[in-house]
PyMOL CGO cylinders between C-alpha atoms (Angstrom):
from pymol import cmd
from pymol.cgo import CYLINDER

trace = [
    CYLINDER, -3.01, -45.14, -6.69, -6.17, -47.09, -6.26, 0.3, 1, 1, 1, 1, 1, 1,
    CYLINDER, -6.17, -47.09, -6.26, -8.92, -44.41, -6.74, 0.3, 1, 1, 1, 1, 1, 1,
    CYLINDER, -8.92, -44.41, -6.74, -13.03, -44.69, -5.39, 0.3, 1, 1, 1, 1, 1, 1,
    CYLINDER, -13.03, -44.69, -5.39, -15.45, -42.49, -7.38, 0.3, 1, 1, 1, 1, 1, 1,
    CYLINDER, -15.45, -42.49, -7.38, -19.20, -42.57, -5.41, 0.3, 1, 1, 1, 1, 1, 1,
    CYLINDER, -19.20, -42.57, -5.41, -21.76, -40.36, -5.46, 0.3, 1, 1, 1, 1, 1, 1,
    CYLINDER, -21.76, -40.36, -5.46, -23.82, -39.47, -1.89, 0.3, 1, 1, 1, 1, 1, 1,
    CYLINDER, -23.82, -39.47, -1.89, -27.31, -40.69, -2.30, 0.3, 1, 1, 1, 1, 1, 1,
    CYLINDER, -27.31, -40.69, -2.30, -26.72, -40.21, -5.94, 0.3, 1, 1, 1, 1, 1, 1,
    CYLINDER, -26.72, -40.21, -5.94, -25.41, -42.72, -9.07, 0.3, 1, 1, 1, 1, 1, 1,
    CYLINDER, -25.41, -42.72, -9.07, -22.10, -40.36, -9.80, 0.3, 1, 1, 1, 1, 1, 1,
    CYLINDER, -22.10, -40.36, -9.80, -22.19, -42.51, -13.64, 0.3, 1, 1, 1, 1, 1, 1,
    CYLINDER, -22.19, -42.51, -13.64, -19.58, -43.97, -15.82, 0.3, 1, 1, 1, 1, 1, 1,
    CYLINDER, -19.58, -43.97, -15.82, -18.66, -40.68, -17.28, 0.3, 1, 1, 1, 1, 1, 1,
    CYLINDER, -18.66, -40.68, -17.28, -18.27, -38.73, -14.09, 0.3, 1, 1, 1, 1, 1, 1,
    CYLINDER, -18.27, -38.73, -14.09, -16.14, -41.99, -12.84, 0.3, 1, 1, 1, 1, 1, 1,
    CYLINDER, -16.14, -41.99, -12.84, -13.78, -41.47, -15.37, 0.3, 1, 1, 1, 1, 1, 1,
    CYLINDER, -13.78, -41.47, -15.37, -13.59, -38.05, -15.47, 0.3, 1, 1, 1, 1, 1, 1,
    CYLINDER, -13.59, -38.05, -15.47, -12.98, -37.80, -11.57, 0.3, 1, 1, 1, 1, 1, 1,
    CYLINDER, -12.98, -37.80, -11.57, -9.75, -40.68, -11.88, 0.3, 1, 1, 1, 1, 1, 1,
    CYLINDER, -9.75, -40.68, -11.88, -7.73, -39.08, -14.44, 0.3, 1, 1, 1, 1, 1, 1,
    CYLINDER, -7.73, -39.08, -14.44, -8.11, -35.67, -13.15, 0.3, 1, 1, 1, 1, 1, 1,
    CYLINDER, -8.11, -35.67, -13.15, -7.44, -37.25, -9.58, 0.3, 1, 1, 1, 1, 1, 1,
    CYLINDER, -7.44, -37.25, -9.58, -4.30, -39.50, -10.67, 0.3, 1, 1, 1, 1, 1, 1,
    CYLINDER, -4.30, -39.50, -10.67, -3.08, -36.12, -12.94, 0.3, 1, 1, 1, 1, 1, 1,
    CYLINDER, -3.08, -36.12, -12.94, -3.21, -34.45, -10.09, 0.3, 1, 1, 1, 1, 1, 1,
    CYLINDER, -3.21, -34.45, -10.09, -1.48, -36.55, -7.68, 0.3, 1, 1, 1, 1, 1, 1,
    CYLINDER, -1.48, -36.55, -7.68, 1.02, -37.90, -10.25, 0.3, 1, 1, 1, 1, 1, 1,
    CYLINDER, 1.02, -37.90, -10.25, 2.15, -34.79, -10.61, 0.3, 1, 1, 1, 1, 1, 1,
    CYLINDER, 2.15, -34.79, -10.61, 3.77, -34.40, -7.38, 0.3, 1, 1, 1, 1, 1, 1,
    CYLINDER, 3.77, -34.40, -7.38, 3.62, -38.05, -5.39, 0.3, 1, 1, 1, 1, 1, 1,
    CYLINDER, 3.62, -38.05, -5.39, 3.90, -40.75, -8.02, 0.3, 1, 1, 1, 1, 1, 1,
    CYLINDER, 3.90, -40.75, -8.02, 3.55, -43.24, -5.56, 0.3, 1, 1, 1, 1, 1, 1,
    CYLINDER, 3.55, -43.24, -5.56, 0.41, -42.00, -3.51, 0.3, 1, 1, 1, 1, 1, 1,
    CYLINDER, 0.41, -42.00, -3.51, -1.30, -44.65, -1.67, 0.3, 1, 1, 1, 1, 1, 1,
    CYLINDER, -1.30, -44.65, -1.67, -5.01, -44.30, -2.35, 0.3, 1, 1, 1, 1, 1, 1,
    CYLINDER, -5.01, -44.30, -2.35, -7.98, -41.51, -3.11, 0.3, 1, 1, 1, 1, 1, 1,
    CYLINDER, -7.98, -41.51, -3.11, -11.46, -41.02, -2.56, 0.3, 1, 1, 1, 1, 1, 1,
    CYLINDER, -11.46, -41.02, -2.56, -13.65, -39.08, -4.26, 0.3, 1, 1, 1, 1, 1, 1,
    CYLINDER, -13.65, -39.08, -4.26, -17.28, -38.37, -3.28, 0.3, 1, 1, 1, 1, 1, 1,
    CYLINDER, -17.28, -38.37, -3.28, -20.29, -36.49, -5.55, 0.3, 1, 1, 1, 1, 1, 1,
    CYLINDER, -20.29, -36.49, -5.55, -23.32, -35.21, -4.31, 0.3, 1, 1, 1, 1, 1, 1,
    CYLINDER, -23.32, -35.21, -4.31, -25.98, -32.50, -5.00, 0.3, 1, 1, 1, 1, 1, 1,
    CYLINDER, -25.98, -32.50, -5.00, -25.86, -29.51, -3.58, 0.3, 1, 1, 1, 1, 1, 1,
    CYLINDER, -25.86, -29.51, -3.58, -28.14, -26.33, -3.70, 0.3, 1, 1, 1, 1, 1, 1,
    CYLINDER, -28.14, -26.33, -3.70, -25.54, -24.91, -6.00, 0.3, 1, 1, 1, 1, 1, 1,
    CYLINDER, -25.54, -24.91, -6.00, -25.78, -28.06, -8.35, 0.3, 1, 1, 1, 1, 1, 1,
    CYLINDER, -25.78, -28.06, -8.35, -23.16, -30.67, -7.18, 0.3, 1, 1, 1, 1, 1, 1,
    CYLINDER, -23.16, -30.67, -7.18, -19.83, -31.02, -4.37, 0.3, 1, 1, 1, 1, 1, 1,
    CYLINDER, -19.83, -31.02, -4.37, -17.08, -32.92, -5.01, 0.3, 1, 1, 1, 1, 1, 1,
    CYLINDER, -17.08, -32.92, -5.01, -14.73, -34.18, -1.99, 0.3, 1, 1, 1, 1, 1, 1,
    CYLINDER, -14.73, -34.18, -1.99, -11.63, -35.42, -2.52, 0.3, 1, 1, 1, 1, 1, 1,
    CYLINDER, -11.63, -35.42, -2.52, -9.45, -37.63, -0.08, 0.3, 1, 1, 1, 1, 1, 1,
    CYLINDER, -9.45, -37.63, -0.08, -6.37, -38.52, -1.02, 0.3, 1, 1, 1, 1, 1, 1,
    CYLINDER, -6.37, -38.52, -1.02, -3.32, -40.71, 1.85, 0.3, 1, 1, 1, 1, 1, 1,
    CYLINDER, -3.32, -40.71, 1.85, 0.34, -40.25, 0.85, 0.3, 1, 1, 1, 1, 1, 1,
    CYLINDER, 0.34, -40.25, 0.85, 3.13, -42.49, 1.13, 0.3, 1, 1, 1, 1, 1, 1,
    CYLINDER, 3.13, -42.49, 1.13, 4.61, -40.14, 3.06, 0.3, 1, 1, 1, 1, 1, 1,
    CYLINDER, 4.61, -40.14, 3.06, 1.81, -40.84, 6.45, 0.3, 1, 1, 1, 1, 1, 1,
    CYLINDER, 1.81, -40.84, 6.45, -0.08, -37.72, 4.92, 0.3, 1, 1, 1, 1, 1, 1,
    CYLINDER, -0.08, -37.72, 4.92, -4.12, -37.13, 4.63, 0.3, 1, 1, 1, 1, 1, 1,
    CYLINDER, -4.12, -37.13, 4.63, -5.38, -34.16, 2.61, 0.3, 1, 1, 1, 1, 1, 1,
    CYLINDER, -5.38, -34.16, 2.61, -9.04, -33.20, 2.06, 0.3, 1, 1, 1, 1, 1, 1,
    CYLINDER, -9.04, -33.20, 2.06, -9.92, -30.82, -1.13, 0.3, 1, 1, 1, 1, 1, 1,
    CYLINDER, -9.92, -30.82, -1.13, -13.94, -30.21, -1.56, 0.3, 1, 1, 1, 1, 1, 1,
    CYLINDER, -13.94, -30.21, -1.56, -15.68, -28.17, -4.91, 0.3, 1, 1, 1, 1, 1, 1,
    CYLINDER, -15.68, -28.17, -4.91, -18.86, -27.01, -6.07, 0.3, 1, 1, 1, 1, 1, 1,
    CYLINDER, -18.86, -27.01, -6.07, -20.07, -26.18, -9.41, 0.3, 1, 1, 1, 1, 1, 1,
    CYLINDER, -20.07, -26.18, -9.41, -23.34, -26.48, -11.60, 0.3, 1, 1, 1, 1, 1, 1,
    CYLINDER, -23.34, -26.48, -11.60, -21.74, -29.63, -13.27, 0.3, 1, 1, 1, 1, 1, 1,
    CYLINDER, -21.74, -29.63, -13.27, -20.15, -32.51, -11.91, 0.3, 1, 1, 1, 1, 1, 1,
    CYLINDER, -20.15, -32.51, -11.91, -17.77, -32.56, -14.53, 0.3, 1, 1, 1, 1, 1, 1,
    CYLINDER, -17.77, -32.56, -14.53, -16.76, -28.77, -13.43, 0.3, 1, 1, 1, 1, 1, 1,
    CYLINDER, -16.76, -28.77, -13.43, -17.08, -29.41, -8.89, 0.3, 1, 1, 1, 1, 1, 1,
    CYLINDER, -17.08, -29.41, -8.89, -14.31, -32.07, -9.31, 0.3, 1, 1, 1, 1, 1, 1,
    CYLINDER, -14.31, -32.07, -9.31, -12.21, -29.80, -11.48, 0.3, 1, 1, 1, 1, 1, 1,
    CYLINDER, -12.21, -29.80, -11.48, -12.25, -27.56, -8.74, 0.3, 1, 1, 1, 1, 1, 1,
    CYLINDER, -12.25, -27.56, -8.74, -11.49, -29.63, -6.67, 0.3, 1, 1, 1, 1, 1, 1,
    CYLINDER, -11.49, -29.63, -6.67, -8.96, -31.16, -8.25, 0.3, 1, 1, 1, 1, 1, 1,
    CYLINDER, -8.96, -31.16, -8.25, -7.46, -27.80, -8.37, 0.3, 1, 1, 1, 1, 1, 1,
    CYLINDER, -7.46, -27.80, -8.37, -7.23, -27.00, -4.27, 0.3, 1, 1, 1, 1, 1, 1,
    CYLINDER, -7.23, -27.00, -4.27, -6.15, -30.94, -3.97, 0.3, 1, 1, 1, 1, 1, 1,
    CYLINDER, -6.15, -30.94, -3.97, -3.37, -30.02, -6.83, 0.3, 1, 1, 1, 1, 1, 1,
    CYLINDER, -3.37, -30.02, -6.83, -2.50, -26.66, -4.73, 0.3, 1, 1, 1, 1, 1, 1,
    CYLINDER, -2.50, -26.66, -4.73, -2.07, -28.19, -1.72, 0.3, 1, 1, 1, 1, 1, 1,
    CYLINDER, -2.07, -28.19, -1.72, 0.19, -30.69, -2.39, 0.3, 1, 1, 1, 1, 1, 1,
    CYLINDER, 0.19, -30.69, -2.39, 2.47, -28.38, -4.83, 0.3, 1, 1, 1, 1, 1, 1,
    CYLINDER, 2.47, -28.38, -4.83, 3.15, -26.70, -1.26, 0.3, 1, 1, 1, 1, 1, 1,
    CYLINDER, 3.15, -26.70, -1.26, 3.79, -29.68, 0.62, 0.3, 1, 1, 1, 1, 1, 1,
    CYLINDER, 3.79, -29.68, 0.62, 6.16, -31.12, -1.55, 0.3, 1, 1, 1, 1, 1, 1,
    CYLINDER, 6.16, -31.12, -1.55, 7.97, -27.42, -1.42, 0.3, 1, 1, 1, 1, 1, 1,
    CYLINDER, 7.97, -27.42, -1.42, 7.89, -27.33, 2.19, 0.3, 1, 1, 1, 1, 1, 1,
    CYLINDER, 7.89, -27.33, 2.19, 9.01, -31.05, 2.28, 0.3, 1, 1, 1, 1, 1, 1,
    CYLINDER, 9.01, -31.05, 2.28, 12.30, -29.37, 0.43, 0.3, 1, 1, 1, 1, 1, 1,
    CYLINDER, 12.30, -29.37, 0.43, 12.71, -26.63, 2.33, 0.3, 1, 1, 1, 1, 1, 1,
    CYLINDER, 12.71, -26.63, 2.33, 13.02, -28.34, 5.09, 0.3, 1, 1, 1, 1, 1, 1,
    CYLINDER, 13.02, -28.34, 5.09, 15.22, -31.04, 4.07, 0.3, 1, 1, 1, 1, 1, 1,
    CYLINDER, 15.22, -31.04, 4.07, 12.60, -33.61, 5.91, 0.3, 1, 1, 1, 1, 1, 1,
    CYLINDER, 12.60, -33.61, 5.91, 14.23, -37.73, 5.80, 0.3, 1, 1, 1, 1, 1, 1,
    CYLINDER, 14.23, -37.73, 5.80, 10.88, -39.78, 5.52, 0.3, 1, 1, 1, 1, 1, 1,
    CYLINDER, 10.88, -39.78, 5.52, 12.94, -42.84, 6.11, 0.3, 1, 1, 1, 1, 1, 1,
    CYLINDER, 12.94, -42.84, 6.11, 13.63, -41.94, 8.98, 0.3, 1, 1, 1, 1, 1, 1,
    CYLINDER, 13.63, -41.94, 8.98, 9.97, -40.80, 11.08, 0.3, 1, 1, 1, 1, 1, 1,
    CYLINDER, 9.97, -40.80, 11.08, 9.08, -43.33, 13.24, 0.3, 1, 1, 1, 1, 1, 1,
    CYLINDER, 9.08, -43.33, 13.24, 5.13, -44.40, 13.26, 0.3, 1, 1, 1, 1, 1, 1,
    CYLINDER, 5.13, -44.40, 13.26, 2.72, -45.78, 15.48, 0.3, 1, 1, 1, 1, 1, 1,
    CYLINDER, 2.72, -45.78, 15.48, 0.17, -47.76, 14.39, 0.3, 1, 1, 1, 1, 1, 1,
    CYLINDER, 0.17, -47.76, 14.39, -3.52, -46.88, 15.54, 0.3, 1, 1, 1, 1, 1, 1,
    CYLINDER, -3.52, -46.88, 15.54, -7.34, -46.98, 14.25, 0.3, 1, 1, 1, 1, 1, 1,
    CYLINDER, -7.34, -46.98, 14.25, -9.57, -44.14, 13.13, 0.3, 1, 1, 1, 1, 1, 1,
    CYLINDER, -9.57, -44.14, 13.13, -13.19, -44.82, 14.62, 0.3, 1, 1, 1, 1, 1, 1,
    CYLINDER, -13.19, -44.82, 14.62, -15.42, -42.66, 12.86, 0.3, 1, 1, 1, 1, 1, 1,
    CYLINDER, -15.42, -42.66, 12.86, -18.96, -42.80, 15.03, 0.3, 1, 1, 1, 1, 1, 1,
    CYLINDER, -18.96, -42.80, 15.03, -22.47, -41.74, 14.46, 0.3, 1, 1, 1, 1, 1, 1,
    CYLINDER, -22.47, -41.74, 14.46, -23.70, -38.45, 15.84, 0.3, 1, 1, 1, 1, 1, 1,
    CYLINDER, -23.70, -38.45, 15.84, -27.00, -37.43, 17.12, 0.3, 1, 1, 1, 1, 1, 1,
    CYLINDER, -27.00, -37.43, 17.12, -28.21, -33.95, 18.58, 0.3, 1, 1, 1, 1, 1, 1,
    CYLINDER, -28.21, -33.95, 18.58, -29.93, -33.67, 21.25, 0.3, 1, 1, 1, 1, 1, 1,
    CYLINDER, -29.93, -33.67, 21.25, -32.77, -32.96, 19.39, 0.3, 1, 1, 1, 1, 1, 1,
    CYLINDER, -32.77, -32.96, 19.39, -32.70, -36.15, 18.22, 0.3, 1, 1, 1, 1, 1, 1,
    CYLINDER, -32.70, -36.15, 18.22, -32.54, -38.41, 21.13, 0.3, 1, 1, 1, 1, 1, 1,
    CYLINDER, -32.54, -38.41, 21.13, -35.05, -36.36, 22.89, 0.3, 1, 1, 1, 1, 1, 1,
    CYLINDER, -35.05, -36.36, 22.89, -37.51, -37.82, 19.72, 0.3, 1, 1, 1, 1, 1, 1,
    CYLINDER, -37.51, -37.82, 19.72, -40.50, -40.46, 20.38, 0.3, 1, 1, 1, 1, 1, 1,
    CYLINDER, -40.50, -40.46, 20.38, -39.48, -42.20, 17.16, 0.3, 1, 1, 1, 1, 1, 1,
    CYLINDER, -39.48, -42.20, 17.16, -38.65, -45.29, 17.43, 0.3, 1, 1, 1, 1, 1, 1,
    CYLINDER, -38.65, -45.29, 17.43, -34.49, -45.81, 17.52, 0.3, 1, 1, 1, 1, 1, 1,
    CYLINDER, -34.49, -45.81, 17.52, -32.86, -46.21, 13.27, 0.3, 1, 1, 1, 1, 1, 1,
    CYLINDER, -32.86, -46.21, 13.27, -29.87, -48.21, 13.11, 0.3, 1, 1, 1, 1, 1, 1,
    CYLINDER, -29.87, -48.21, 13.11, -27.79, -44.98, 14.15, 0.3, 1, 1, 1, 1, 1, 1,
    CYLINDER, -27.79, -44.98, 14.15, -27.07, -47.10, 17.53, 0.3, 1, 1, 1, 1, 1, 1,
    CYLINDER, -27.07, -47.10, 17.53, -26.53, -50.29, 19.00, 0.3, 1, 1, 1, 1, 1, 1,
    CYLINDER, -26.53, -50.29, 19.00, -28.55, -52.23, 21.26, 0.3, 1, 1, 1, 1, 1, 1,
    CYLINDER, -28.55, -52.23, 21.26, -26.75, -51.27, 23.99, 0.3, 1, 1, 1, 1, 1, 1,
    CYLINDER, -26.75, -51.27, 23.99, -26.91, -47.75, 23.36, 0.3, 1, 1, 1, 1, 1, 1,
    CYLINDER, -26.91, -47.75, 23.36, -24.07, -47.21, 22.05, 0.3, 1, 1, 1, 1, 1, 1,
    CYLINDER, -24.07, -47.21, 22.05, -23.17, -44.85, 18.69, 0.3, 1, 1, 1, 1, 1, 1,
    CYLINDER, -23.17, -44.85, 18.69, -23.21, -47.31, 15.74, 0.3, 1, 1, 1, 1, 1, 1,
    CYLINDER, -23.21, -47.31, 15.74, -19.71, -47.48, 13.62, 0.3, 1, 1, 1, 1, 1, 1,
    CYLINDER, -19.71, -47.48, 13.62, -19.67, -45.45, 10.71, 0.3, 1, 1, 1, 1, 1, 1,
    CYLINDER, -19.67, -45.45, 10.71, -16.20, -46.32, 9.75, 0.3, 1, 1, 1, 1, 1, 1,
    CYLINDER, -16.20, -46.32, 9.75, -12.93, -47.79, 10.68, 0.3, 1, 1, 1, 1, 1, 1,
    CYLINDER, -12.93, -47.79, 10.68, -9.34, -46.49, 8.90, 0.3, 1, 1, 1, 1, 1, 1,
    CYLINDER, -9.34, -46.49, 8.90, -5.59, -47.30, 9.71, 0.3, 1, 1, 1, 1, 1, 1,
    CYLINDER, -5.59, -47.30, 9.71, -4.14, -44.09, 11.11, 0.3, 1, 1, 1, 1, 1, 1,
    CYLINDER, -4.14, -44.09, 11.11, -0.04, -43.35, 11.97, 0.3, 1, 1, 1, 1, 1, 1,
    CYLINDER, -0.04, -43.35, 11.97, 0.27, -41.65, 14.93, 0.3, 1, 1, 1, 1, 1, 1,
    CYLINDER, 0.27, -41.65, 14.93, 3.62, -39.69, 13.34, 0.3, 1, 1, 1, 1, 1, 1,
    CYLINDER, 3.62, -39.69, 13.34, 7.05, -38.66, 15.18, 0.3, 1, 1, 1, 1, 1, 1,
    CYLINDER, 7.05, -38.66, 15.18, 7.30, -34.80, 15.07, 0.3, 1, 1, 1, 1, 1, 1,
    CYLINDER, 7.30, -34.80, 15.07, 8.13, -31.31, 16.72, 0.3, 1, 1, 1, 1, 1, 1,
    CYLINDER, 8.13, -31.31, 16.72, 5.26, -29.14, 17.25, 0.3, 1, 1, 1, 1, 1, 1,
    CYLINDER, 5.26, -29.14, 17.25, 6.52, -27.21, 14.28, 0.3, 1, 1, 1, 1, 1, 1,
    CYLINDER, 6.52, -27.21, 14.28, 6.11, -30.31, 11.81, 0.3, 1, 1, 1, 1, 1, 1,
    CYLINDER, 6.11, -30.31, 11.81, 3.43, -30.94, 12.96, 0.3, 1, 1, 1, 1, 1, 1,
    CYLINDER, 3.43, -30.94, 12.96, 1.11, -27.88, 12.77, 0.3, 1, 1, 1, 1, 1, 1,
    CYLINDER, 1.11, -27.88, 12.77, 2.41, -27.83, 8.55, 0.3, 1, 1, 1, 1, 1, 1,
    CYLINDER, 2.41, -27.83, 8.55, 1.49, -31.29, 8.27, 0.3, 1, 1, 1, 1, 1, 1,
    CYLINDER, 1.49, -31.29, 8.27, -2.15, -30.25, 9.87, 0.3, 1, 1, 1, 1, 1, 1,
    CYLINDER, -2.15, -30.25, 9.87, -2.35, -26.48, 8.09, 0.3, 1, 1, 1, 1, 1, 1,
    CYLINDER, -2.35, -26.48, 8.09, -1.86, -28.49, 4.91, 0.3, 1, 1, 1, 1, 1, 1,
    CYLINDER, -1.86, -28.49, 4.91, -3.85, -31.73, 5.16, 0.3, 1, 1, 1, 1, 1, 1,
    CYLINDER, -3.85, -31.73, 5.16, -6.92, -29.68, 6.13, 0.3, 1, 1, 1, 1, 1, 1,
    CYLINDER, -6.92, -29.68, 6.13, -8.53, -32.06, 8.91, 0.3, 1, 1, 1, 1, 1, 1,
    CYLINDER, -8.53, -32.06, 8.91, -10.14, -30.63, 11.54, 0.3, 1, 1, 1, 1, 1, 1,
    CYLINDER, -10.14, -30.63, 11.54, -7.16, -32.46, 14.20, 0.3, 1, 1, 1, 1, 1, 1,
    CYLINDER, -7.16, -32.46, 14.20, -4.47, -34.68, 14.81, 0.3, 1, 1, 1, 1, 1, 1,
    CYLINDER, -4.47, -34.68, 14.81, -2.40, -36.88, 17.23, 0.3, 1, 1, 1, 1, 1, 1,
    CYLINDER, -2.40, -36.88, 17.23, 1.50, -36.76, 16.72, 0.3, 1, 1, 1, 1, 1, 1,
    CYLINDER, 1.50, -36.76, 16.72, 3.49, -37.70, 19.91, 0.3, 1, 1, 1, 1, 1, 1,
    CYLINDER, 3.49, -37.70, 19.91, 5.66, -34.92, 20.35, 0.3, 1, 1, 1, 1, 1, 1,
    CYLINDER, 5.66, -34.92, 20.35, 9.75, -35.82, 19.64, 0.3, 1, 1, 1, 1, 1, 1,
    CYLINDER, 9.75, -35.82, 19.64, 10.91, -33.20, 22.57, 0.3, 1, 1, 1, 1, 1, 1,
    CYLINDER, 10.91, -33.20, 22.57, 9.43, -35.82, 25.22, 0.3, 1, 1, 1, 1, 1, 1,
    CYLINDER, 9.43, -35.82, 25.22, 7.55, -38.61, 22.87, 0.3, 1, 1, 1, 1, 1, 1,
    CYLINDER, 7.55, -38.61, 22.87, 4.31, -37.84, 24.88, 0.3, 1, 1, 1, 1, 1, 1,
    CYLINDER, 4.31, -37.84, 24.88, 0.60, -38.01, 22.41, 0.3, 1, 1, 1, 1, 1, 1,
    CYLINDER, 0.60, -38.01, 22.41, -0.08, -34.52, 20.94, 0.3, 1, 1, 1, 1, 1, 1,
    CYLINDER, -0.08, -34.52, 20.94, -3.59, -32.75, 19.58, 0.3, 1, 1, 1, 1, 1, 1,
    CYLINDER, -3.59, -32.75, 19.58, -3.78, -29.58, 17.18, 0.3, 1, 1, 1, 1, 1, 1,
    CYLINDER, -3.78, -29.58, 17.18, -7.00, -28.91, 16.43, 0.3, 1, 1, 1, 1, 1, 1,
    CYLINDER, -7.00, -28.91, 16.43, -8.80, -26.18, 14.47, 0.3, 1, 1, 1, 1, 1, 1,
    CYLINDER, -8.80, -26.18, 14.47, -11.07, -24.06, 17.08, 0.3, 1, 1, 1, 1, 1, 1,
    CYLINDER, -11.07, -24.06, 17.08, -13.93, -22.13, 16.28, 0.3, 1, 1, 1, 1, 1, 1,
    CYLINDER, -13.93, -22.13, 16.28, -12.18, -18.82, 16.18, 0.3, 1, 1, 1, 1, 1, 1,
    CYLINDER, -12.18, -18.82, 16.18, -9.98, -20.72, 12.99, 0.3, 1, 1, 1, 1, 1, 1,
    CYLINDER, -9.98, -20.72, 12.99, -6.92, -20.41, 15.37, 0.3, 1, 1, 1, 1, 1, 1,
    CYLINDER, -6.92, -20.41, 15.37, -4.82, -23.84, 15.70, 0.3, 1, 1, 1, 1, 1, 1,
    CYLINDER, -4.82, -23.84, 15.70, -5.48, -25.34, 19.18, 0.3, 1, 1, 1, 1, 1, 1,
    CYLINDER, -5.48, -25.34, 19.18, -2.32, -27.63, 20.61, 0.3, 1, 1, 1, 1, 1, 1,
    CYLINDER, -2.32, -27.63, 20.61, -2.97, -30.08, 24.09, 0.3, 1, 1, 1, 1, 1, 1,
    CYLINDER, -2.97, -30.08, 24.09, 0.03, -31.45, 25.64, 0.3, 1, 1, 1, 1, 1, 1,
    CYLINDER, 0.03, -31.45, 25.64, -1.39, -33.77, 28.45, 0.3, 1, 1, 1, 1, 1, 1,
    CYLINDER, -1.39, -33.77, 28.45, 2.44, -33.64, 29.79, 0.3, 1, 1, 1, 1, 1, 1,
    CYLINDER, 2.44, -33.64, 29.79, 2.99, -30.00, 29.27, 0.3, 1, 1, 1, 1, 1, 1,
    CYLINDER, 2.99, -30.00, 29.27, 6.53, -28.28, 28.73, 0.3, 1, 1, 1, 1, 1, 1,
    CYLINDER, 6.53, -28.28, 28.73, 8.69, -30.85, 31.01, 0.3, 1, 1, 1, 1, 1, 1,
]
cmd.load_cgo(trace, "trace")
């Protein structure tokens, strides 16, 4: 598994990088020995340090976890514990549902992350920064490959709950149309089905 360790507006240091790689590799390989990649980001927080982990599995599942503590190593341990718990739950659910990953046809897509400006930032009289392109469009911060899987609504919700993401797109097995589920402000899950229940 390819692991990237970085600091957000800070140098993470070699000792933290070694610790993070060892912790993440141990947590992930325990349940999914052939995971694709992992990313660990360390940043300063009000209580000390915050660590965010993002893991991509060979099953097409992406998982996120975070941890906070007064020490960077302790924050990594907390985040690794959270990701390990999610991986364990996901592995158990895969076994319980007898899901065959080889029969899932996935559609390739690109997920693009754009810069975000609030209304207050747009009304400021300051000169533009590099957050927008010259034509006024938001700057592209990141582009990632994304697989849109063929899933039933139940399977999609299971993957969504475990992944910790705020939204997920999938192809509905019932009618092969694109659907999206997302986390609502009240904590419940919203479902967008443009085709409806035809």
